[in-house]
N, C-alpha and C positions, 0 to 999 in steps of 0.2 A: 497388419501392424501397427495402423495408428491407433486401433484402440489398445491396442499392448502400451503402446508410448504412454498414451494418456492415464494408463491406469499405474504407470510406473510412476507419472511426476504425480497423481495424486498421493500414491503411497509416500512418496518420499516427504511431501506437505504434510500430511498426517503424522510422521514419524519425527519431522523437525518441530512439528509445533504439538508434541506431546499425545498426539493421537484428537486433538480437536479438531474440528470440521471448519474449515476457511472457507468462507463465503466469498465468492465473487462478486465484486461491484463496480459500477460505474462512478466516476465523482459525481456525475449527476444524480444519481441516487441514493448517494451520500449526503449531496448539499438538499434533496428535497424529502429525504424522510432521517435525518441525522439522531433524532431521539431513539427511533427504531433499530440501529446499529452501535447503539453506544454499548461499548463493553465487548463487543463482537470482533472475534478475528475475520479481518477481510484480505482480500488481493482487490487490487486496484492499479490502474496506470494514469500516468499524465505527465505533462510535461515539465520538468523541475526549473523551479525559479526561486532568487535569492533576494530579501533586503538587506542590505549593508548594516542598519543602526536603529537596533540592535540586530546583529545577525540571527536570521531563521530562513528556514527551507520551506518551499510548498509544491504541491502537486496542481495543475491544471489544465482544464480542457479547452476545445476550441469556444467553450461557451462560456468561459470563465468561472468555470465550477471549482473551487479551491477547497484543498484540505491541507493544512499544516502537516510537516512530518517531524520527526524526530528520531534518532538524534541527527543532527545536520551532517555529521560525519559520512554519515551511510550514503548520503545522495550527494555532497559535496563534489565529486568529480563527475556528475554527471549533470551539470549547468545546463539548461538548453535541450538536453535529450528527452525522447518519450522513455519513460521509465516505469517498468511494473514492480509493486513491491507487495510483501505481505507482513501485516502489523496488527496490533491492536488500535482499534479506532475509540475516539472518545469524544463526547459532544457536551460543552456544557455552555448555559445561555449565553454567559457574558466573557468566556475564554474562546467559543469557537468549535470546530472541528479539529481533531489532529489524530494521525497514526502514529501510533509507536512501531517504529520496522523492528520487526524479529527478522535478526539478521541470518539463522540459520535457514528458515524455512524461505525466505527471499533468496538466497544462495542457490537453494533447493529448485526453486522456480526459474532463476536463469540460468543454471546447469542443464536442465529440461528444455531450454529455449535452444541451445545451441546445436 
């Protein structure tokens, strides 16, 4: 039964992402090997944090590995919560690490966790 549920989750994520493979990674992996994941569709989790001026949000783990998330509206209501997201990861030496959240894939992931 568990294998069936995992298969359905994987299928939902692939459909939500247009058939593209989603790479499950930790924030630590994204921080340590950011260039290797640049442009990849990833699934990761961390605690949602916020800075007010200018307003921006990021996911953070216990070791303070951070990745910015956009759009902020996708995580704003989860401040302080551990949140799992799916999105396109990008890395730039001057702008840092960022995940542009894929709303459909993230919603499919959350629905499967219930």
